C-alpha positions in Angstrom: -49.4 25.4 -45.4 -46.0 27.2 -45.4 -45.4 30.4 -47.3 -42.3 30.3 -49.5 -40.4 33.3 -50.8 -38.4 33.1 -54.0 -37.1 35.3 -56.7 -36.8 35.1 -60.5 -33.5 36.3 -62.0 -32.5 36.8 -65.6 -30.0 34.1 -66.3 -28.6 36.0 -69.3 -28.1 39.4 -67.7 -27.1 38.1 -64.2 -23.4 37.9 -63.5 -21.2 36.3 -60.8 -21.4 39.5 -58.8 -24.9 40.9 -59.5 -28.3 39.4 -60.2 -30.6 41.0 -62.7 -34.2 40.2 -61.6 -37.3 39.7 -63.7 -40.3 41.8 -62.6 -44.0 40.9 -63.3 -43.2 37.2 -64.1 -46.1 34.8 -63.6 -45.4 32.1 -61.0 -48.1 29.5 -61.5 -48.9 26.8 -59.0 -52.0 24.7 -59.9 -54.8 27.3 -60.2 -52.9 29.9 -58.2 -50.8 32.7 -59.8 -48.4 35.0 -58.1 -46.4 37.8 -59.8 -42.9 38.9 -59.1 -42.6 42.3 -57.5 -40.2 45.2 -58.5 -37.3 43.4 -56.8 -38.1 40.0 -58.5 -39.5 38.3 -55.4 -42.6 36.2 -55.2 -44.5 34.4 -52.5 -46.3 31.1 -52.8 -47.4 28.3 -50.6 -45.9 24.8 -50.1 -48.7 22.4 -49.5 -49.0 18.6 -49.4 -49.8 18.0 -53.1 -48.3 20.6 -55.5 -44.5 20.2 -55.5 -43.6 22.5 -58.4 -44.4 26.0 -59.8 -44.1 27.2 -63.4 -42.6 30.6 -64.2 -43.7 32.4 -67.4 -42.6 35.8 -68.7 -42.1 37.5 -72.0 -38.7 37.2 -73.6 -37.7 34.2 -71.4 -38.1 30.5 -71.6 -40.9 29.0 -69.4 -39.3 27.1 -66.5 -40.6 24.6 -63.9 -39.2 24.9 -60.4 -39.4 22.1 -57.8 -40.6 23.2 -54.4 -40.6 21.3 -51.1 -43.9 19.8 -49.9 -44.7 20.5 -46.3 -47.4 19.4 -43.9 -46.5 22.2 -41.5 -49.1 24.7 -40.3 -48.8 28.2 -41.6 -48.4 31.0 -39.1 -51.1 33.4 -40.0 -49.9 36.0 -37.5 -46.9 36.5 -39.8 -48.9 38.0 -42.6 -50.8 41.2 -42.5 -52.8 42.1 -45.6 -55.0 45.0 -46.7 -54.5 48.7 -47.0 -53.4 51.1 -44.2 -56.5 53.0 -43.0 -55.0 55.8 -40.9 -52.5 58.5 -41.7 -48.8 57.5 -41.2 -47.2 59.2 -38.2 -43.5 60.3 -38.7 -43.4 63.0 -36.0 -44.6 61.6 -32.6 -41.5 59.5 -32.2 -38.5 61.1 -33.9 -36.6 58.5 -35.9 -39.6 56.1 -36.1 -42.6 55.7 -38.3 -45.9 54.6 -36.7 -48.6 52.9 -38.6 -52.0 52.8 -36.9 -54.8 50.7 -38.3 -58.0 50.1 -36.4 -59.0 47.3 -38.8 -56.1 45.2 -37.6 -55.6 43.7 -34.1 -52.2 42.5 -32.8 -51.0 41.0 -29.5 -49.1 43.9 -28.0 -45.3 43.5 -28.3 -45.7 40.3 -30.3 -44.2 41.8 -33.5 -41.0 43.2 -32.0 -37.9 42.3 -34.0 -40.0 41.1 -37.0 -39.7 42.8 -40.4 -42.5 44.6 -42.1 -42.3 44.5 -45.9 -44.5 46.2 -48.4 -45.4 43.9 -51.3 -47.4 46.1 -53.6 -48.2 49.8 -54.2 -45.9 52.8 -54.2 -43.6 51.4 -51.5 -43.4 47.9 -53.0 -40.2 46.1 -51.9 -39.4 48.5 -49.0 -39.0 47.0 -45.5 -38.3 48.1 -41.9 -37.7 46.5 -38.6 -40.6 46.5 -36.1 -39.4 48.3 -33.0 -42.6 47.9 -31.1 -46.3 47.4 -31.5 -49.6 47.9 -29.6 -53.0 46.4 -30.3 -53.6 48.6 -33.3 -50.2 50.1 -34.2 -46.8 49.2 -35.4 -43.7 51.3 -34.7 -41.0 50.9 -37.4 -37.4 51.6 -36.6 -33.9 50.6 -37.6 -32.3 48.8 -34.7 -29.2 51.0 -34.8 -28.4 50.8 -38.6 -29.4 54.5 -39.1 -31.7 53.6 -41.9 -35.4 54.1 -41.2 -38.1 53.6 -43.7 -40.4 56.7 -43.7 -43.1 58.0 -46.0 
């Protein structure tokens, strides 16, 4: 299965230069339901049988979206779920944030240049570049942009 990212925008409030997104919209695919986050994004899977999703939300018309059907294997190493179990470290490496979680196991160095994005909770929608990782930790940085996501 392949994970698809989409977003729901308000067709009435969006303009040529700016999109107005819809939060907490229900994106229904068969028996699965995903909800849009604070920035209007949602994630769903493209599988070999369900080629559309239905979007429902209050104040808006219900809409069906066609999605591609894939027979490609989903890369499970690209998704990390669960809560962070250790304190966040913002002092050991100045300019970086380190997340250590002994309930997760990564191949050291395999996550470098990927992006970590929070999809729920207080930091929903925030993201940061992964500057390095060890077996149980991820070091978040900016790759020279000057913006570092910290807690």
